[in-house]
Each structure stands twice: as C-alpha cells, then as structure tokens.
TORVEX-966324 format. One record per residue (C-alpha): chain; y, z, x; residue in one letter. Coordinates in nm, 4 decimals, always signed. Each point is the difference from the previous one (the first is absolute). Last residue first. Layout:
N
kette = A&y = Y&z = Z&x = X&rest = A
...
//
This chain:
51
kette = A&y = +0.8384&z = +0.5051&x = -1.3320&rest = X
kette = A&y = +0.3312&z = -0.1840&x = +0.0343&rest = X
kette = A&y = +0.0248&z = -0.3546&x = +0.1320&rest = X
kette = A&y = +0.3534&z = -0.1420&x = +0.0115&rest = X
kette = A&y = +0.0311&z = +0.0005&x = +0.3769&rest = X
kette = A&y = -0.3370&z = -0.0120&x = +0.1706&rest = X
kette = A&y = -0.1964&z = +0.3014&x = +0.1023&rest = X
kette = A&y = -0.2964&z = -0.0872&x = +0.2158&rest = X
kette = A&y = -0.3535&z = +0.0944&x = -0.0842&rest = X
kette = A&y = -0.2712&z = +0.2126&x = +0.1562&rest = X
kette = A&y = -0.3318&z = +0.0379&x = -0.1733&rest = X
kette = A&y = -0.2636&z = +0.2415&x = +0.1252&rest = X
kette = A&y = -0.3648&z = -0.0101&x = -0.1052&rest = X
kette = A&y = -0.1766&z = +0.3283&x = +0.0665&rest = X
kette = A&y = -0.2950&z = -0.0154&x = +0.2394&rest = X
kette = A&y = +0.0425&z = +0.3236&x = +0.1979&rest = X
kette = A&y = +0.1344&z = -0.2011&x = +0.2961&rest = X
kette = A&y = +0.2739&z = -0.1748&x = -0.2052&rest = X
kette = A&y = -0.0856&z = -0.3275&x = -0.1700&rest = X
kette = A&y = +0.2506&z = -0.2866&x = +0.0107&rest = X
kette = A&y = +0.2327&z = -0.1912&x = -0.2317&rest = X
kette = A&y = +0.3365&z = -0.1644&x = +0.0742&rest = X
kette = A&y = +0.2370&z = -0.0973&x = -0.2778&rest = X
kette = A&y = +0.3015&z = -0.2273&x = -0.0495&rest = X
kette = A&y = +0.2394&z = +0.0385&x = -0.2936&rest = X
kette = A&y = +0.1183&z = -0.1469&x = -0.3311&rest = X
kette = A&y = -0.2483&z = -0.2857&x = -0.0482&rest = X
kette = A&y = -0.2606&z = +0.1352&x = +0.2344&rest = X
kette = A&y = -0.0432&z = -0.1462&x = +0.3471&rest = X
kette = A&y = -0.2870&z = +0.1573&x = +0.1898&rest = X
kette = A&y = +0.0576&z = +0.0914&x = +0.3657&rest = X
kette = A&y = -0.3222&z = +0.0530&x = +0.1867&rest = X
kette = A&y = -0.2913&z = +0.1381&x = -0.1963&rest = X
kette = A&y = -0.0974&z = +0.2591&x = +0.2571&rest = X
kette = A&y = -0.2875&z = +0.0861&x = +0.2325&rest = X
kette = A&y = +0.1023&z = +0.2721&x = +0.2468&rest = X
kette = A&y = -0.0813&z = -0.1174&x = +0.3524&rest = X
kette = A&y = +0.2812&z = +0.2093&x = +0.1540&rest = X
kette = A&y = +0.1946&z = -0.3130&x = +0.0966&rest = X
kette = A&y = -0.0801&z = -0.1342&x = -0.3486&rest = X
kette = A&y = +0.1867&z = +0.2922&x = -0.1568&rest = X
kette = A&y = +0.3037&z = -0.0823&x = +0.2166&rest = X
kette = A&y = -0.0128&z = -0.3676&x = -0.0975&rest = X
kette = A&y = -0.0169&z = +0.0871&x = -0.3701&rest = X
kette = A&y = +0.2886&z = +0.2447&x = +0.0441&rest = X
kette = A&y = +0.2124&z = -0.2668&x = +0.1716&rest = X
kette = A&y = -0.0798&z = -0.2472&x = -0.2788&rest = X
kette = A&y = +0.1062&z = +0.2631&x = -0.2551&rest = X
kette = A&y = +0.3284&z = +0.0573&x = +0.1857&rest = X
kette = A&y = +0.0819&z = -0.3702&x = +0.0402&rest = X
kette = A&y = +0.0573&z = -0.0586&x = -0.3685&rest = X
//
C-alpha cells in the first residue's frame, strides 16, 4: 500500500530510523521509535482483516 511507503519516506525525511514497509500476511506494517523510546507500529487496514 502506498500510504505506508509514504509514511516511511516522511519519517526518513526527519531522520527517524524506521523499518520501512514490512509485508505481513494480512496487512503491511511500519515500525519506528518515538522520541521517548517507545516502539510504534503503524499498519494498514485491508478488507477482510478485523482486529
């Protein structure tokens, strides 16, 4: 999905290390650490996947 690639590029613009887009079986994820050190995961919502 283009949105997670766009977020990865945006984080890189601000020199925030990130995982880049990671393909999971049912969704794509992006991981990065926020300034206080907590790991943040962002994922897309694909049709048919309910959390």
